[in-house]
N, C-alpha and C positions, 0 to 999 in steps of 0.2 A: 780771476780770483787770486788774492795774495794769501799765502799760507803763513801763519805765525811760526816763528822758530820756537822750539820747545827746548827748554833748558835741561841740560843733562847734569844730574847731581851725584852721579856715580852709580855703581852696580850694587851696592848694599843698601837694603831698606833701613829706614830709621826705627829706632826703638822707643815706643811711647809707653810709659807706665800709667796705670789708672791714677785718677786724682784722689788719692787716699787723704790728703789734707782736707779737701772739700770745704775750705775756708773756716776751718776750725783752728783759728790763730792762737789759741791758748794750749800750753802744754803744762802738765802736772808735775814734771821734773825736768832737770837739765838734761840737754843732749837728746831729748825725746823727738822734737820736731825742729828740723833746720829748714831755712829757705835760702837759696842761692840764686844770684842773678848778676847780670853785667850791666854797668851803665857806662856811657861815654863821657869823657872830660875834655872839653874844648881846651886846647893849649896851644898857643902861638901858631895859628893857621893850620892846626893839625888836630887829630883827636887821640887821646890815650884811653885806655879801657880799664876800669875798675871792676873787679870781681870780688864779691864778698858773700860770706855766709853769715846768717843771723840765727840765733837761737831763740825760738819762740816762747820758751820759758820766761825769759827776762829781757828779751830783745838785745841781748848783748851780741856785739859783733865778734864771732869766733875766730874768723880768719879773713884775710883779704890778700889780694895780689894786683898789682898794676902792670900794664904791658902796652906796648905800642901796637900789639896785634889783638884783634878780636878773634881769637881761635881756641882751639881745643886745649892747647897747652895752658893757657891762662886759666881755664876752669879746673883742669887736672892739678895744677900747682896749687890753686886754692884749696881744693879737697885734701891734698896731702898735707898742707899746712894744719888744716883743721884736725886731721886724723892725728898729727903729732902732739897737738895741745889737749885734745879731749878723747874721752872714751866714746867710740861709736856704737857700743853694744846697744842694740835696741833702738837705734835711732832712724828716723825717716828723713831723707832729704828730698826737699820738694823744689821744682824749678818750673820754668815756662817750657814751651817745646821748641827753644832755640836749637839750631843746628848742633851746637856743642852738647847739649843735653840728651839729644836723640841719637847721638852717634853711637856706633858700636864700641868705640873706645871708652866712652863714658859708661856705657852699659857694663863693659868687662870690669871696670873699676867697682862699680856698684856690686857686681856679682862676686868679686873677690872679697868685698866686705860683707857679703851675706853670711859668711861664716861667723861674724860677730852680730848679726842680727840686723844689719842695716838694709833698709829698703828703699827703693826709688818711688817717686810720686811726681806727676807732671800736672800742670794746670791744663785746663781746656784750652784748645787751639783758639788763639786771638783773644783770650779773656784776661787782661792785665789785673783785674780785681783779685783773681785766684792767688796772686802773689804780692798783694797790696802792702804788706809789712815791710819788705825789704825795699819796694818802691818808696815808700815813706822815709825810710833811712836815707836812701839816695838824695831824696829832695831836701831833706835837713842838712845833709853835708854840703850840697851845692849852694843853698840859700844862706846857711849860717857860716860857712868858711869860704868856699871857692868863689862865690861871686863877690865877696867882700875882700878877699885877700888876693890881689892879682900876683900870681906867681911869675917870676921871670927866668927861672930855670927849672929844669927837671928835677933837681935835687930840692928845690923849694917846694915843688908840687908834691913829691913824695913825703917831704917832712910835713906839710900841711895836712895831708890826708892822714898820715900817722897821728899827728897831734890831735886832730879832730876825733878820730876813732878812740883814742885814749880818753879825751874828754867826754865823749858820748857814752863810752862804757863805765867810767868811774866818777863823772860829775854831773852829767846832764840828767836832771830828775825827769821821770815820767809820771803822768797822772795815774795811768793804770797800774803802776807798781807803787802806789801809795806815796807818790812824790819822792821816790828814792831813785838813785841811778841804777842801771842794770846790775852792777857789781855788788852795791849796796844791798839791794834786794835779794840777790843770790846769798850773800853772806849772812844776812838776817834770817833767811828761811833755814839755812843749813846749820845755824847756831843752835 
């Protein structure tokens, strides 16, 4: 009889929040519901990783970060960028159950922000549809920009992603927003 090796993932158990989003992809106000995820970016025989946070109020990409490593630092850097730009009071941050989002460090960050009313939420295990909005954004980014513009340097890739996110937020209209861009929608409602 051959025994299978069991992988050792560390001594600390992961932290899983309840699925508070429950596929309710509409938000009544900005910064109420955020979704966060990571996608891979094929680039010259390697992968880079893009972490992004999207506000479900208007689908605006609030913050993003690119790294050569798919690690916890990538996610925490993205969260920090979002917090510097936006008021996290009363917001929910929803993610899948990837190792970054169930780690003790991620949980500590969310707990620190609980003083402003931020709460964590996780998709059900193995259910990509629970985070469909940000997966849709990643698909648009890849098909409308990255697969069409072949970047030849790291700087070009960073620039292409930044340009697309600016375009997506300020110019790309969305049917569910009354054919307005995310920023136009937010500004119209706030006016």
